[in-house]
C-alpha positions as CSV (number, residue, x, y, z in Angstrom):
1,M,-165.5,-30.0,-104.7
2,Q,-162.0,-30.5,-106.0
3,V,-162.1,-27.2,-107.8
4,F,-163.6,-25.4,-104.8
5,L,-160.8,-26.6,-102.5
6,D,-158.0,-25.8,-104.9
7,P,-155.8,-23.1,-103.3
8,K,-154.2,-21.8,-106.5
9,P,-155.6,-18.4,-107.5
10,F,-156.2,-19.2,-111.2
11,K,-158.1,-22.2,-112.6
12,L,-158.9,-23.1,-116.2
13,L,-161.5,-25.8,-116.7
14,V,-161.9,-27.2,-120.2
15,C,-165.1,-29.3,-120.2
16,G,-167.6,-31.1,-122.4
17,R,-171.0,-29.6,-123.0
18,R,-173.5,-29.9,-120.1
19,W,-170.8,-30.9,-117.7
20,G,-172.0,-28.2,-115.3
21,K,-169.7,-25.2,-116.0
22,S,-172.4,-22.6,-115.5
23,F,-173.6,-24.0,-112.2
24,L,-170.1,-24.1,-110.9
25,Q,-169.5,-20.5,-111.9
26,L,-172.7,-19.3,-110.4
27,T,-172.1,-21.1,-107.1
28,R,-168.4,-20.0,-106.9
29,T,-169.3,-16.4,-107.6
30,I,-171.7,-16.1,-104.7
31,E,-169.4,-17.9,-102.4
32,R,-166.5,-15.6,-103.2
33,A,-168.6,-12.5,-102.6
34,V,-170.1,-13.7,-99.4
35,S,-166.9,-15.0,-97.9
36,F,-164.8,-11.9,-98.6
37,N,-162.7,-11.0,-95.6
38,Q,-160.1,-8.7,-97.0
39,Y,-159.6,-5.0,-96.3
40,Y,-162.4,-3.0,-97.8
41,N,-161.6,0.4,-99.2
42,P,-164.8,2.3,-99.9
43,A,-162.9,4.7,-102.2
44,S,-161.9,1.7,-104.4
45,P,-164.3,-1.1,-103.5
46,P,-163.6,-4.6,-104.8
47,V,-166.1,-6.4,-107.1
48,V,-166.8,-9.9,-108.0
49,L,-167.3,-10.2,-111.8
50,I,-169.1,-12.9,-113.8
51,T,-168.6,-12.6,-117.5
52,M,-169.3,-14.2,-120.8
53,P,-168.4,-13.1,-124.4
54,T,-171.4,-10.8,-124.6
55,L,-173.7,-9.2,-122.0
56,K,-176.7,-10.7,-123.7
57,M,-175.3,-14.2,-123.1
58,A,-174.3,-13.4,-119.5
59,K,-177.7,-12.1,-118.7
60,Q,-179.4,-15.2,-120.1
61,I,-177.2,-17.7,-118.4
62,F,-176.3,-15.9,-115.1
63,W,-178.2,-12.7,-114.3
64,R,-181.6,-14.3,-114.1
65,P,-180.5,-17.2,-111.8
66,L,-178.5,-14.7,-109.7
67,V,-181.6,-12.6,-109.2
68,N,-183.8,-15.6,-108.5
69,I,-181.4,-17.0,-105.9
70,L,-180.4,-13.7,-104.2
71,S,-183.6,-11.6,-104.3
72,D,-184.7,-12.6,-100.8
73,A,-181.3,-13.4,-99.4
74,P,-180.8,-11.6,-96.0
75,F,-177.3,-10.6,-96.9
76,V,-178.3,-8.7,-100.0
77,E,-178.9,-4.9,-99.7
78,S,-180.1,-4.2,-103.2
79,I,-180.4,-5.4,-106.8
80,N,-179.7,-2.9,-109.6
81,R,-181.2,-4.3,-112.7
82,S,-180.1,-1.4,-115.0
83,E,-176.5,-1.9,-114.0
84,N,-176.7,-5.7,-113.6
85,R,-175.3,-5.3,-110.1
86,I,-176.1,-7.0,-106.8
87,V,-175.0,-5.0,-103.7
88,L,-174.3,-7.0,-100.6
89,K,-174.6,-5.8,-97.0
90,G,-171.5,-4.9,-95.0
91,N,-168.1,-4.6,-96.5
92,K,-168.6,-7.2,-99.2
93,P,-167.9,-6.9,-103.0
94,D,-170.7,-6.1,-105.4
95,I,-171.5,-8.9,-107.9
96,L,-171.4,-7.6,-111.5
97,V,-172.5,-9.2,-114.7
98,R,-170.7,-8.0,-117.9
99,G,-170.0,-8.9,-121.5
100,A,-166.2,-9.5,-122.0
101,N,-166.1,-8.7,-125.7
102,D,-168.5,-5.8,-125.6
103,D,-166.5,-2.7,-126.7
104,N,-163.3,-4.8,-126.2
105,G,-163.9,-5.0,-122.5
106,D,-164.2,-1.3,-121.9
107,S,-167.1,-1.8,-119.4
108,M,-164.7,-3.7,-117.1
109,R,-161.8,-1.2,-117.2
110,G,-161.1,0.5,-113.9
111,L,-162.8,-2.2,-111.8
112,K,-161.0,-3.5,-108.7
113,L,-161.5,-7.2,-109.4
114,Y,-161.5,-9.6,-106.4
115,Y,-162.8,-12.5,-108.4
116,V,-163.6,-13.2,-112.1
117,A,-165.8,-16.0,-113.2
118,G,-165.4,-16.3,-117.0
119,D,-167.6,-18.7,-118.9
120,E,-167.4,-19.8,-122.6
121,W,-163.9,-18.6,-122.5
122,Q,-163.0,-20.0,-125.9
123,D,-165.1,-17.2,-127.4
124,V,-163.5,-14.3,-125.4
125,K,-160.9,-12.2,-127.1
126,P,-157.4,-13.0,-125.7
127,S,-156.7,-9.3,-125.3
128,V,-159.6,-8.9,-122.9
129,W,-157.8,-11.2,-120.4
130,S,-154.3,-9.8,-121.0
131,D,-155.1,-6.1,-121.2
132,V,-158.1,-5.7,-119.0
133,L,-158.9,-8.5,-116.5
134,L,-155.4,-9.7,-115.5
135,P,-154.1,-6.2,-114.7
136,A,-157.2,-5.5,-112.6
137,L,-156.8,-8.8,-110.7
138,S,-153.1,-8.3,-110.2
139,D,-153.8,-5.0,-108.4
140,T,-156.2,-6.6,-105.9
141,P,-154.8,-8.6,-102.9
142,G,-156.2,-12.1,-102.6
143,S,-157.8,-12.0,-106.1
144,S,-158.5,-15.1,-108.1
145,A,-160.3,-16.3,-111.3
146,T,-162.0,-19.4,-112.6
147,L,-162.3,-19.7,-116.4
148,T,-164.4,-22.4,-118.1
149,A,-164.4,-23.3,-121.7
150,T,-165.1,-25.9,-124.4
151,P,-162.2,-26.5,-126.8
152,K,-162.2,-25.3,-130.5
153,G,-159.3,-27.1,-131.9
154,K,-155.5,-27.0,-131.5
155,A,-155.2,-23.9,-133.7
156,H,-157.5,-21.9,-131.5
157,P,-155.9,-19.4,-129.0
158,L,-157.4,-21.3,-126.2
159,Y,-155.1,-24.2,-126.9
160,Q,-152.0,-22.1,-126.2
161,F,-153.8,-20.5,-123.3
162,H,-154.3,-24.0,-121.7
163,L,-150.6,-24.9,-122.3
164,D,-149.6,-21.7,-120.6
165,A,-151.9,-22.5,-117.7
166,I,-150.4,-26.0,-117.3
167,A,-146.9,-24.5,-117.2
168,S,-147.7,-21.7,-114.7
169,H,-147.3,-22.3,-110.9
170,E,-150.2,-19.9,-110.3
171,W,-152.7,-22.0,-112.4
172,N,-154.3,-25.3,-112.2
173,Y,-155.8,-26.9,-115.3
174,Y,-158.8,-29.3,-115.2
175,H,-160.3,-31.4,-117.9
176,F,-163.8,-32.9,-117.6
177,T,-165.9,-34.7,-120.2
178,T,-169.7,-34.6,-120.3
179,K,-169.8,-38.1,-119.1
180,D,-168.2,-36.9,-115.8
181,N,-171.5,-35.3,-115.0
182,P,-173.4,-38.1,-113.3
183,Y,-176.7,-36.3,-113.9
184,F,-176.4,-36.1,-117.7
185,P,-178.3,-39.0,-119.3
186,I,-176.1,-41.6,-121.0
187,A,-178.8,-42.0,-123.6
188,K,-178.3,-38.4,-124.7
189,L,-174.6,-39.0,-125.1
190,R,-175.3,-42.0,-127.3
191,E,-177.7,-40.0,-129.4
192,A,-175.0,-37.2,-129.8
193,K,-172.4,-39.8,-130.8
194,R,-174.8,-41.2,-133.5
195,N,-175.7,-37.7,-134.8
196,L,-172.4,-35.9,-134.8
197,P,-169.2,-36.3,-136.9
198,P,-166.5,-38.0,-134.7
199,K,-164.3,-34.9,-134.4
200,I,-167.2,-32.7,-133.4
201,Y,-168.4,-35.2,-130.8
202,N,-164.9,-35.5,-129.4
203,Q,-164.6,-31.8,-129.2
204,E,-168.0,-31.0,-127.8
205,F,-168.6,-33.9,-125.4
206,K,-165.1,-35.2,-124.6
207,A,-163.5,-31.8,-124.6
208,G,-160.9,-33.0,-126.9
209,W,-158.3,-30.9,-128.7
210,E,-159.0,-31.7,-132.4
211,D,-157.1,-30.9,-135.6
212,F,-159.4,-29.7,-138.4
213,E,-159.0,-30.2,-142.1
214,G,-159.4,-27.4,-144.6
215,Q,-162.8,-28.2,-146.0
216,I,-165.6,-27.0,-143.7
217,F,-168.4,-29.1,-145.1
218,D,-166.5,-32.3,-145.2
219,Q,-169.6,-34.4,-144.6
220,L,-171.2,-33.2,-147.9
221,Q,-171.2,-36.3,-150.2
222,D,-172.5,-37.2,-153.6
223,R,-175.6,-38.8,-152.1
224,H,-176.7,-35.3,-150.8
225,L,-177.0,-34.0,-154.4
226,I,-180.4,-35.1,-155.6
227,N,-182.7,-34.6,-158.5
228,D,-186.0,-35.7,-157.0
229,I,-187.3,-33.2,-154.5
230,P,-190.3,-34.3,-152.2
231,Q,-193.6,-32.6,-153.0
232,D,-194.8,-31.9,-149.5
233,L,-192.3,-29.3,-148.3
234,T,-192.7,-25.9,-146.6
235,F,-190.4,-23.4,-148.2
236,Y,-188.3,-20.7,-146.5
237,C,-186.1,-18.1,-148.1
238,G,-182.7,-16.9,-146.9
239,V,-180.9,-13.7,-148.1
240,D,-177.3,-12.5,-148.0
241,W,-177.3,-8.7,-148.5
242,G,-174.9,-7.0,-150.9
243,D,-174.7,-4.2,-153.4
244,V,-173.0,-6.2,-156.1
245,N,-173.3,-9.8,-155.0
246,P,-176.6,-10.2,-153.1
247,A,-177.9,-13.8,-152.9
248,I,-181.1,-15.7,-152.4
249,A,-181.6,-19.3,-151.3
250,I,-184.8,-21.4,-151.1
251,V,-184.9,-24.1,-148.5
252,G,-187.6,-26.7,-148.1
253,L,-188.5,-28.3,-144.8
254,S,-190.2,-31.7,-144.6
255,K,-193.5,-32.0,-142.7
256,D,-191.9,-34.0,-139.9
257,Y,-189.2,-31.2,-139.6
258,G,-186.6,-33.9,-140.1
259,K,-185.0,-33.0,-143.5
260,F,-183.9,-29.9,-145.3
261,Y,-183.7,-29.4,-149.0
262,I,-181.9,-26.4,-150.8
263,V,-183.9,-26.3,-154.0
264,D,-183.2,-23.0,-155.7
265,S,-181.0,-20.0,-155.5
266,W,-180.0,-16.7,-157.2
267,L,-176.8,-14.8,-157.1
268,N,-176.1,-11.6,-159.0
269,T,-173.1,-12.3,-161.3
270,S,-173.4,-9.3,-163.5
271,G,-170.8,-7.3,-161.7
272,Q,-173.2,-4.4,-161.6
273,V,-174.8,-2.8,-158.5
274,V,-178.2,-4.2,-157.7
275,T,-180.7,-1.5,-156.6
276,Q,-183.0,-2.2,-153.7
277,D,-186.1,-2.1,-155.9
278,L,-184.6,-4.7,-158.3
279,F,-183.6,-6.9,-155.4
280,M,-187.0,-6.7,-153.8
281,S,-188.7,-7.6,-157.0
282,K,-186.3,-10.6,-157.4
283,L,-187.0,-11.7,-153.8
284,A,-190.8,-11.3,-154.4
285,A,-190.6,-13.5,-157.5
286,Y,-188.9,-16.4,-155.6
287,C,-191.3,-16.0,-152.7
288,Q,-194.3,-16.3,-155.0
289,K,-192.8,-19.2,-157.0
290,Y,-192.4,-21.3,-153.9
291,N,-195.2,-19.9,-151.8
292,V,-192.5,-19.1,-149.2
293,F,-193.7,-19.2,-145.6
294,R,-191.1,-16.8,-144.2
295,C,-187.9,-15.0,-145.2
296,Y,-184.8,-14.9,-143.0
297,L,-182.9,-11.7,-143.4
298,P,-179.6,-10.9,-141.7
299,D,-179.7,-8.0,-139.3
300,D,-177.0,-5.8,-140.7
301,R,-179.4,-3.9,-142.9
302,P,-182.5,-3.1,-140.8
303,A,-183.8,-0.6,-143.4
304,S,-183.8,-3.3,-146.1
305,I,-185.6,-5.7,-143.7
306,K,-188.3,-3.0,-143.2
307,S,-188.5,-2.5,-147.0
308,A,-189.0,-6.2,-147.5
309,R,-191.8,-6.4,-145.0
310,E,-193.5,-3.3,-146.5
311,Y,-193.1,-4.7,-150.0
312,G,-194.7,-8.0,-148.9
313,R,-197.5,-6.2,-147.2
314,R,-198.3,-4.1,-150.3
315,Q,-198.1,-7.0,-152.7
316,G,-199.7,-9.6,-150.4
317,I,-196.6,-11.8,-150.3
318,R,-196.7,-13.5,-147.0
319,G,-193.1,-14.7,-146.9
320,M,-191.8,-11.1,-147.2
321,E,-194.4,-9.6,-144.9
322,K,-193.5,-12.1,-142.2
323,A,-189.7,-11.7,-142.7
324,V,-187.6,-12.4,-139.7
325,S,-184.4,-10.4,-138.7
326,V,-181.7,-12.9,-138.1
327,D,-179.3,-12.0,-135.2
328,R,-176.0,-13.1,-136.7
329,R,-174.4,-13.1,-133.2
330,A,-177.0,-15.4,-131.7
331,I,-175.8,-18.3,-133.9
332,G,-172.2,-17.4,-135.0
333,V,-170.7,-18.4,-138.3
334,V,-168.8,-21.3,-136.9
335,E,-171.9,-22.7,-135.2
336,R,-173.9,-22.2,-138.4
337,C,-171.3,-24.2,-140.3
338,Q,-171.3,-26.9,-137.7
339,I,-175.1,-27.2,-137.9
340,A,-175.1,-27.6,-141.7
341,N,-172.2,-30.1,-141.6
342,N,-174.0,-32.1,-138.9
343,L,-177.1,-32.2,-141.0
344,F,-175.1,-33.6,-143.9
345,Y,-173.6,-36.2,-141.6
346,R,-177.0,-37.3,-140.5
347,D,-178.4,-37.3,-144.1
348,E,-180.8,-34.6,-143.2
349,L,-179.7,-31.9,-145.6
350,F,-179.8,-32.2,-149.4
351,I,-179.2,-29.9,-152.4
352,K,-180.8,-30.0,-155.8
353,H,-178.3,-31.4,-158.2
354,S,-178.9,-28.6,-160.7
355,E,-177.7,-25.9,-158.2
356,R,-174.1,-26.0,-159.5
357,E,-172.9,-22.6,-158.2
358,L,-174.4,-23.2,-154.8
359,I,-172.9,-26.7,-154.6
360,D,-169.5,-25.3,-155.7
361,Q,-169.6,-22.8,-152.9
362,F,-170.4,-25.4,-150.3
363,Q,-167.7,-27.8,-151.6
364,S,-165.0,-25.1,-151.8
365,Y,-165.8,-23.4,-148.4
366,H,-162.7,-23.7,-146.4
367,R,-161.0,-22.8,-143.1
368,K,-158.6,-20.0,-142.5
369,Q,-154.9,-20.7,-142.0
370,D,-152.6,-18.9,-139.6
371,R,-149.2,-17.5,-140.7
372,N,-147.6,-21.0,-140.1
373,G,-150.1,-22.8,-142.3
374,I,-152.1,-24.3,-139.4
375,M,-155.8,-24.6,-139.9
376,L,-158.1,-22.5,-137.7
377,N,-161.6,-23.5,-137.0
378,E,-163.2,-20.6,-138.7
379,P,-163.9,-19.7,-142.4
380,A,-161.2,-18.0,-144.4
381,S,-161.9,-14.5,-145.5
382,N,-162.8,-13.3,-149.1
383,Q,-164.4,-16.5,-150.2
384,Q,-167.3,-16.8,-152.7
385,D,-169.8,-17.6,-150.0
386,H,-172.9,-15.5,-150.6
387,L,-175.1,-18.5,-151.4
388,V,-173.7,-20.4,-148.5
389,D,-174.5,-17.6,-146.1
390,A,-178.0,-17.1,-147.5
391,S,-178.6,-20.9,-147.1
392,M,-177.2,-21.1,-143.6
393,Y,-179.2,-18.1,-142.2
394,V,-182.3,-20.3,-143.0
395,L,-180.9,-23.6,-141.9
396,A,-179.4,-22.6,-138.6
397,T,-182.4,-20.5,-137.6
398,L,-184.9,-23.2,-138.5
399,Y,-182.8,-25.9,-136.9
400,S,-182.5,-23.9,-133.6
401,A,-186.2,-23.2,-133.6
402,I,-187.0,-26.9,-134.1
403,Q,-184.8,-27.9,-131.3
404,K,-186.5,-25.4,-129.0
405,R,-189.9,-26.5,-130.4
406,N,-190.5,-22.8,-131.3
407,L,-190.7,-23.0,-135.1
408,Y,-193.8,-20.9,-135.5
């Protein structure tokens, strides 16, 4: 209610996970559209916008609930599913759902914005706000915006954005932790505190602004490098495409879905281009050696994914025939790293001691620095990371499927 009654036009809420950001944005969006009482120009009609980094995310989080809530509402004239637009009766703004980063915000250019509800703002490009949304809001009388986010460290652009918001007379800044949500189970918070490294817990659940050290997998310890691999594992294969440096990683999963083991890998180090036929034969050999249940292949080479499936079908290799295309945007690189690091922290991820090149890549994988030498919470460019990527495509996808109880 404090946020609802705040008279300032712009509000930034930095909150812990599951605080209730999305519910607030959903409710506020409907309220702003329905309560509109400004001059309505049919030649340049105002709109209420709800946005997330991508349209896919926005549709999953907001569009379906909006349709469920408003489909039978007496003040709704129509719902245009192809345009993700809800038209209200009378001189009221339409409600639009858009992806902020899609085409650098081009789908939102030219809109007369009366209200913007921006969620997961830490993942929205800063230029989308400064070059697209803010000018459109400034041109609309009575306009306002509520932006909600979870912090990503002091070196992230959101940190400076929040400092600017605190200093501005047009903004109010709010900070809420997950614990501030009275409906979130305390037992879940305790479980998260046990299972997450302290900095990650503080960032994700206390909405703390953390400094991050250079090494990304800082929870990888000597005890995670083992010689004895359990016998009763189900094996999966991950791939990182490349003409010169393609990579393969074999990951075993325990029967109780509780532990992961990286047991084998291959990286082309010849310096020569690897043909698709040669790579497919190499992939087939690893799948047969470990009786791989399924391959996880990044989606940037759809033709290669199709070739792998066809190769597996012809040769009777189940792991290749059942290969899955991994949407690299669904679980971003930072989140994939965080999943692997959390698994190390909980002693649920191990690497076979003999995998020296793979271990070296994990141990040397480091964060990017800005021009002032400040660590950013994202991997540096041009690292030797092909085996890391191949491993994490499997780990992150499997882990996410297990959490959703949707492994098979």
